[in-house]
Backbone atoms as SQL, in Angstrom:
CREATE TABLE atoms (id INTEGER PRIMARY KEY, chain TEXT, resi INTEGER, resn TEXT, atom TEXT, x REAL, y REAL, z REAL);
INSERT INTO atoms VALUES
  (1, 'A', 1, 'MET', 'N', 16.039, -10.149, 11.945),
  (2, 'A', 1, 'MET', 'CA', 16.926, -9.806, 10.859),
  (3, 'A', 1, 'MET', 'C', 17.267, -8.318, 10.966),
  (4, 'A', 2, 'ALA', 'N', 18.542, -7.986, 10.837),
  (5, 'A', 2, 'ALA', 'CA', 18.973, -6.587, 10.898),
  (6, 'A', 2, 'ALA', 'C', 18.469, -5.837, 9.671),
  (7, 'A', 3, 'LYS', 'N', 18.177, -4.577, 9.865),
  (8, 'A', 3, 'LYS', 'CA', 17.669, -3.758, 8.769),
  (9, 'A', 3, 'LYS', 'C', 18.612, -2.596, 8.532),
  (10, 'A', 4, 'THR', 'N', 18.680, -2.154, 7.284),
  (11, 'A', 4, 'THR', 'CA', 19.499, -1.023, 6.890),
  (12, 'A', 4, 'THR', 'C', 18.634, -0.029, 6.149),
  (13, 'A', 5, 'LYS', 'N', 18.767, 1.209, 6.496),
  (14, 'A', 5, 'LYS', 'CA', 18.014, 2.264, 5.835),
  (15, 'A', 5, 'LYS', 'C', 18.751, 2.668, 4.563),
  (16, 'A', 6, 'ILE', 'N', 17.999, 2.757, 3.444),
  (17, 'A', 6, 'ILE', 'CA', 18.580, 3.165, 2.167),
  (18, 'A', 6, 'ILE', 'C', 17.698, 4.244, 1.549),
  (19, 'A', 7, 'SER', 'N', 18.220, 4.885, 0.537),
  (20, 'A', 7, 'SER', 'CA', 17.424, 5.845, -0.230),
  (21, 'A', 7, 'SER', 'C', 17.110, 5.234, -1.588),
  (22, 'A', 8, 'VAL', 'N', 15.871, 5.365, -2.011),
  (23, 'A', 8, 'VAL', 'CA', 15.431, 4.853, -3.300),
  (24, 'A', 8, 'VAL', 'C', 14.673, 5.974, -3.988),
  (25, 'A', 9, 'VAL', 'N', 14.932, 6.152, -5.267),
  (26, 'A', 9, 'VAL', 'CA', 14.249, 7.189, -6.035),
  (27, 'A', 9, 'VAL', 'C', 13.163, 6.528, -6.872),
  (28, 'A', 10, 'LEU', 'N', 11.909, 7.000, -6.694),
  (29, 'A', 10, 'LEU', 'CA', 10.767, 6.482, -7.441),
  (30, 'A', 10, 'LEU', 'C', 10.018, 7.642, -8.082),
  (31, 'A', 11, 'ASP', 'N', 9.345, 7.364, -9.182),
  (32, 'A', 11, 'ASP', 'CA', 8.501, 8.373, -9.828),
  (33, 'A', 11, 'ASP', 'C', 7.395, 8.797, -8.873),
  (34, 'A', 12, 'GLU', 'N', 7.049, 10.067, -8.927),
  (35, 'A', 12, 'GLU', 'CA', 5.984, 10.585, -8.067),
  (36, 'A', 12, 'GLU', 'C', 4.673, 9.841, -8.296),
  (37, 'A', 13, 'GLU', 'N', 4.360, 9.520, -9.537),
  (38, 'A', 13, 'GLU', 'CA', 3.119, 8.806, -9.850),
  (39, 'A', 13, 'GLU', 'C', 3.117, 7.424, -9.201),
  (40, 'A', 14, 'LEU', 'N', 4.237, 6.740, -9.225),
  (41, 'A', 14, 'LEU', 'CA', 4.336, 5.420, -8.592),
  (42, 'A', 14, 'LEU', 'C', 4.134, 5.534, -7.083),
  (43, 'A', 15, 'ILE', 'N', 4.735, 6.533, -6.468),
  (44, 'A', 15, 'ILE', 'CA', 4.562, 6.749, -5.033),
  (45, 'A', 15, 'ILE', 'C', 3.098, 7.047, -4.716),
  (46, 'A', 16, 'ALA', 'N', 2.461, 7.852, -5.554),
  (47, 'A', 16, 'ALA', 'CA', 1.044, 8.179, -5.340),
  (48, 'A', 16, 'ALA', 'C', 0.190, 6.921, -5.420),
  (49, 'A', 17, 'GLN', 'N', 0.507, 6.030, -6.355),
  (50, 'A', 17, 'GLN', 'CA', -0.254, 4.779, -6.477),
  (51, 'A', 17, 'GLN', 'C', -0.056, 3.894, -5.250),
  (52, 'A', 18, 'VAL', 'N', 1.167, 3.821, -4.762),
  (53, 'A', 18, 'VAL', 'CA', 1.452, 3.026, -3.561),
  (54, 'A', 18, 'VAL', 'C', 0.701, 3.612, -2.367),
  (55, 'A', 19, 'ASP', 'N', 0.794, 4.911, -2.210),
  (56, 'A', 19, 'ASP', 'CA', 0.126, 5.570, -1.083),
  (57, 'A', 19, 'ASP', 'C', -1.393, 5.420, -1.138),
  (58, 'A', 20, 'ALA', 'N', -1.937, 5.303, -2.340),
  (59, 'A', 20, 'ALA', 'CA', -3.390, 5.183, -2.495),
  (60, 'A', 20, 'ALA', 'C', -3.915, 3.834, -2.001),
  (61, 'A', 21, 'VAL', 'N', -3.059, 2.826, -1.974),
  (62, 'A', 21, 'VAL', 'CA', -3.532, 1.486, -1.589),
  (63, 'A', 21, 'VAL', 'C', -2.972, 0.984, -0.260),
  (64, 'A', 22, 'LEU', 'N', -2.012, 1.696, 0.301),
  (65, 'A', 22, 'LEU', 'CA', -1.392, 1.243, 1.552),
  (66, 'A', 22, 'LEU', 'C', -1.815, 2.102, 2.731),
  (67, 'A', 23, 'PRO', 'N', -1.895, 1.489, 3.904),
  (68, 'A', 23, 'PRO', 'CA', -2.084, 2.292, 5.111),
  (69, 'A', 23, 'PRO', 'C', -0.839, 3.157, 5.341),
  (70, 'A', 24, 'LYS', 'N', -0.997, 4.196, 6.104),
  (71, 'A', 24, 'LYS', 'CA', 0.124, 5.085, 6.410),
  (72, 'A', 24, 'LYS', 'C', 1.307, 4.303, 6.991),
  (73, 'A', 25, 'ARG', 'N', 2.487, 4.718, 6.645),
  (74, 'A', 25, 'ARG', 'CA', 3.741, 4.188, 7.179),
  (75, 'A', 25, 'ARG', 'C', 3.963, 2.705, 6.880),
  (76, 'A', 26, 'ARG', 'N', 3.505, 2.249, 5.717),
  (77, 'A', 26, 'ARG', 'CA', 3.708, 0.849, 5.333),
  (78, 'A', 26, 'ARG', 'C', 4.549, 0.715, 4.061),
  (79, 'A', 27, 'ARG', 'N', 5.112, 1.814, 3.582),
  (80, 'A', 27, 'ARG', 'CA', 5.908, 1.765, 2.353),
  (81, 'A', 27, 'ARG', 'C', 7.081, 0.797, 2.460),
  (82, 'A', 28, 'SER', 'N', 7.828, 0.872, 3.547),
  (83, 'A', 28, 'SER', 'CA', 9.036, 0.038, 3.677),
  (84, 'A', 28, 'SER', 'C', 8.713, -1.446, 3.600),
  (85, 'A', 29, 'ALA', 'N', 7.683, -1.866, 4.314),
  (86, 'A', 29, 'ALA', 'CA', 7.302, -3.280, 4.283),
  (87, 'A', 29, 'ALA', 'C', 6.861, -3.676, 2.885),
  (88, 'A', 30, 'PHE', 'N', 6.119, -2.806, 2.227),
  (89, 'A', 30, 'PHE', 'CA', 5.646, -3.082, 0.870),
  (90, 'A', 30, 'PHE', 'C', 6.821, -3.227, -0.098),
  (91, 'A', 31, 'VAL', 'N', 7.754, -2.273, -0.039),
  (92, 'A', 31, 'VAL', 'CA', 8.917, -2.314, -0.926),
  (93, 'A', 31, 'VAL', 'C', 9.761, -3.549, -0.623),
  (94, 'A', 32, 'SER', 'N', 9.921, -3.880, 0.640),
  (95, 'A', 32, 'SER', 'CA', 10.691, -5.062, 1.011),
  (96, 'A', 32, 'SER', 'C', 10.076, -6.334, 0.429),
  (97, 'A', 33, 'ARG', 'N', 8.752, -6.473, 0.548),
  (98, 'A', 33, 'ARG', 'CA', 8.076, -7.646, -0.033),
  (99, 'A', 33, 'ARG', 'C', 8.208, -7.672, -1.553),
  (100, 'A', 34, 'ALA', 'N', 8.070, -6.511, -2.182),
  (101, 'A', 34, 'ALA', 'CA', 8.172, -6.442, -3.640),
  (102, 'A', 34, 'ALA', 'C', 9.576, -6.829, -4.113),
  (103, 'A', 35, 'VAL', 'N', 10.595, -6.343, -3.424),
  (104, 'A', 35, 'VAL', 'CA', 11.975, -6.680, -3.784),
  (105, 'A', 35, 'VAL', 'C', 12.224, -8.170, -3.566),
  (106, 'A', 36, 'THR', 'N', 11.723, -8.712, -2.472),
  (107, 'A', 36, 'THR', 'CA', 11.881, -10.141, -2.191),
  (108, 'A', 36, 'THR', 'C', 11.248, -10.982, -3.291),
  (109, 'A', 37, 'ARG', 'N', 10.023, -10.635, -3.693),
  (110, 'A', 37, 'ARG', 'CA', 9.345, -11.374, -4.770),
  (111, 'A', 37, 'ARG', 'C', 10.101, -11.265, -6.091),
  (112, 'A', 38, 'GLU', 'N', 10.596, -10.076, -6.399),
  (113, 'A', 38, 'GLU', 'CA', 11.318, -9.889, -7.659),
  (114, 'A', 38, 'GLU', 'C', 12.637, -10.656, -7.656),
  (115, 'A', 39, 'LEU', 'N', 13.345, -10.671, -6.544),
  (116, 'A', 39, 'LEU', 'CA', 14.572, -11.465, -6.461),
  (117, 'A', 39, 'LEU', 'C', 14.290, -12.946, -6.653),
  (118, 'A', 40, 'LYS', 'N', 13.213, -13.436, -6.047),
  (119, 'A', 40, 'LYS', 'CA', 12.826, -14.831, -6.211),
  (120, 'A', 40, 'LYS', 'C', 12.508, -15.123, -7.680),
  (121, 'A', 41, 'ARG', 'N', 11.787, -14.195, -8.328),
  (122, 'A', 41, 'ARG', 'CA', 11.439, -14.373, -9.736),
  (123, 'A', 41, 'ARG', 'C', 12.697, -14.393, -10.603),
  (124, 'A', 42, 'LEU', 'N', 13.637, -13.492, -10.330),
  (125, 'A', 42, 'LEU', 'CA', 14.876, -13.447, -11.110),
  (126, 'A', 42, 'LEU', 'C', 15.714, -14.713, -10.913),
  (127, 'A', 43, 'ARG', 'N', 15.792, -15.210, -9.669),
  (128, 'A', 43, 'ARG', 'CA', 16.528, -16.457, -9.418),
  (129, 'A', 43, 'ARG', 'C', 15.864, -17.621, -10.145),
  (130, 'A', 44, 'HIS', 'N', 14.541, -17.656, -10.111),
  (131, 'A', 44, 'HIS', 'CA', 13.801, -18.716, -10.790),
  (132, 'A', 44, 'HIS', 'C', 14.047, -18.651, -12.297),
  (133, 'A', 45, 'GLU', 'N', 14.023, -17.462, -12.858),
  (134, 'A', 45, 'GLU', 'CA', 14.259, -17.303, -14.296),
  (135, 'A', 45, 'GLU', 'C', 15.683, -17.710, -14.675),
  (136, 'A', 46, 'LYS', 'N', 16.640, -17.352, -13.829),
  (137, 'A', 46, 'LYS', 'CA', 18.032, -17.742, -14.086),
  (138, 'A', 46, 'LYS', 'C', 18.176, -19.264, -14.064),
  (139, 'A', 47, 'LEU', 'N', 17.557, -19.906, -13.094),
  (140, 'A', 47, 'LEU', 'CA', 17.599, -21.362, -12.994),
  (141, 'A', 47, 'LEU', 'C', 16.897, -22.010, -14.183),
  (142, 'A', 48, 'ARG', 'N', 15.736, -21.466, -14.566),
  (143, 'A', 48, 'ARG', 'CA', 15.000, -21.984, -15.725),
  (144, 'A', 48, 'ARG', 'C', 15.854, -21.901, -16.984),
  (145, 'A', 49, 'GLN', 'N', 16.542, -20.778, -17.155),
  (146, 'A', 49, 'GLN', 'CA', 17.396, -20.615, -18.333),
  (147, 'A', 49, 'GLN', 'C', 18.556, -21.605, -18.304),
  (148, 'A', 50, 'ALA', 'N', 19.128, -21.842, -17.140),
  (149, 'A', 50, 'ALA', 'CA', 20.225, -22.809, -17.020),
  (150, 'A', 50, 'ALA', 'C', 19.745, -24.218, -17.385),
  (151, 'A', 51, 'TYR', 'N', 18.541, -24.583, -16.937),
  (152, 'A', 51, 'TYR', 'CA', 17.987, -25.888, -17.304),
  (153, 'A', 51, 'TYR', 'C', 17.746, -25.985, -18.802),
  (154, 'A', 52, 'LEU', 'N', 17.203, -24.920, -19.398),
  (155, 'A', 52, 'LEU', 'CA', 16.976, -24.927, -20.846),
  (156, 'A', 52, 'LEU', 'C', 18.285, -25.065, -21.613),
  (157, 'A', 53, 'ASP', 'N', 19.300, -24.328, -21.184),
  (158, 'A', 53, 'ASP', 'CA', 20.604, -24.416, -21.848),
  (159, 'A', 53, 'ASP', 'C', 21.176, -25.826, -21.728),
  (160, 'A', 54, 'ALA', 'N', 21.086, -26.408, -20.534),
  (161, 'A', 54, 'ALA', 'CA', 21.600, -27.771, -20.329),
  (162, 'A', 54, 'ALA', 'C', 20.811, -28.774, -21.167),
  (163, 'A', 55, 'TYR', 'N', 19.494, -28.585, -21.268),
  (164, 'A', 55, 'TYR', 'CA', 18.671, -29.487, -22.074),
  (165, 'A', 55, 'TYR', 'C', 19.069, -29.397, -23.536),
  (166, 'A', 56, 'ARG', 'N', 19.231, -28.178, -24.039),
  (167, 'A', 56, 'ARG', 'CA', 19.607, -28.015, -25.447),
  (168, 'A', 56, 'ARG', 'C', 20.965, -28.646, -25.728),
  (169, 'A', 57, 'GLU', 'N', 21.901, -28.474, -24.784),
  (170, 'A', 57, 'GLU', 'CA', 23.220, -29.056, -24.956),
  (171, 'A', 57, 'GLU', 'C', 23.148, -30.581, -24.954),
  (172, 'A', 58, 'SER', 'N', 22.394, -31.148, -24.018),
  (173, 'A', 58, 'SER', 'CA', 22.299, -32.612, -23.962),
  (174, 'A', 58, 'SER', 'C', 21.532, -33.152, -25.161),
  (175, 'A', 59, 'GLU', 'N', 20.545, -32.394, -25.643),
  (176, 'A', 59, 'GLU', 'CA', 19.781, -32.824, -26.820),
  (177, 'A', 59, 'GLU', 'C', 20.688, -32.899, -28.042),
  (178, 'A', 60, 'SER', 'N', 21.549, -31.903, -28.236),
  (179, 'A', 60, 'SER', 'CA', 22.452, -31.929, -29.391),
  (180, 'A', 60, 'SER', 'C', 23.488, -33.047, -29.244),
  (181, 'A', 61, 'GLU', 'N', 23.937, -33.312, -28.016),
  (182, 'A', 61, 'GLU', 'CA', 24.874, -34.419, -27.801),
  (183, 'A', 61, 'GLU', 'C', 24.204, -35.759, -28.088),
  (184, 'A', 62, 'CYS', 'N', 22.950, -35.897, -27.706),
  (185, 'A', 62, 'CYS', 'CA', 22.219, -37.143, -27.984),
  (186, 'A', 62, 'CYS', 'C', 22.036, -37.345, -29.480),
  (187, 'A', 63, 'GLU', 'N', 21.744, -36.273, -30.196),
  (188, 'A', 63, 'GLU', 'CA', 21.604, -36.377, -31.648),
  (189, 'A', 63, 'GLU', 'C', 22.917, -36.810, -32.289),
  (190, 'A', 64, 'ALA', 'N', 24.042, -36.278, -31.818),
  (191, 'A', 64, 'ALA', 'CA', 25.345, -36.662, -32.347),
  (192, 'A', 64, 'ALA', 'C', 25.625, -38.131, -32.046),
  (193, 'A', 65, 'LEU', 'N', 25.265, -38.579, -30.844),
  (194, 'A', 65, 'LEU', 'CA', 25.492, -39.984, -30.485),
  (195, 'A', 65, 'LEU', 'C', 24.580, -40.921, -31.265),
  (196, 'A', 66, 'ASP', 'N', 23.368, -40.485, -31.595),
  (197, 'A', 66, 'ASP', 'CA', 22.458, -41.316, -32.391),
  (198, 'A', 66, 'ASP', 'C', 23.091, -41.664, -33.731),
  (199, 'A', 67, 'GLY', 'N', 23.737, -40.700, -34.341),
  (200, 'A', 67, 'GLY', 'CA', 24.394, -40.952, -35.617),
  (201, 'A', 67, 'GLY', 'C', 25.533, -41.926, -35.477),
  (202, 'A', 68, 'VAL', 'N', 26.289, -41.846, -34.407),
  (203, 'A', 68, 'VAL', 'CA', 27.431, -42.738, -34.194),
  (204, 'A', 68, 'VAL', 'C', 26.979, -44.140, -33.831),
  (205, 'A', 69, 'SER', 'N', 25.968, -44.244, -32.974),
  (206, 'A', 69, 'SER', 'CA', 25.565, -45.564, -32.513),
  (207, 'A', 69, 'SER', 'C', 24.872, -46.384, -33.589),
  (208, 'A', 70, 'SER', 'N', 24.351, -45.730, -34.606),
  (209, 'A', 70, 'SER', 'CA', 23.676, -46.516, -35.660),
  (210, 'A', 70, 'SER', 'C', 24.584, -46.812, -36.840),
  (211, 'A', 71, 'ASP', 'N', 25.819, -46.329, -36.801),
  (212, 'A', 71, 'ASP', 'CA', 26.773, -46.622, -37.898),
  (213, 'A', 71, 'ASP', 'C', 27.048, -48.118, -37.974),
  (214, 'A', 72, 'GLY', 'N', 26.890, -48.661, -39.133),
  (215, 'A', 72, 'GLY', 'CA', 27.233, -50.059, -39.368),
  (216, 'A', 72, 'GLY', 'C', 26.175, -51.041, -38.889),
  (217, 'A', 73, 'ILE', 'N', 25.029, -50.567, -38.426),
  (218, 'A', 73, 'ILE', 'CA', 23.978, -51.478, -37.989),
  (219, 'A', 73, 'ILE', 'C', 22.935, -51.536, -39.082),
  (220, 'A', 74, 'ASP', 'N', 22.819, -52.681, -39.720),
  (221, 'A', 74, 'ASP', 'CA', 21.800, -52.878, -40.757),
  (222, 'A', 74, 'ASP', 'C', 21.182, -54.225, -40.634);
C-alpha cells in the first residue's frame, strides 16, 4: 500500500505518553493503527445508527398498520 507523509499536531503530553510506551521510531505505525481502529468504530457507529433509525421507522409504520388492520374486526 502506498504511503503519504502528513503533518499532525498533537499535545506535548500526548506525545510524551506515546513515547513512554513505544519503541523508538514506531509513532507512525501506532498512529496508523489508531486511525484505522477509530475509522472502523465510526463506520460501525454510523451503521448502528442507521439500523436504529430504520427500526424506529418500521416500528411506527407497524403500529399504524395495526390500527388499520384491526378496524371492523370484532
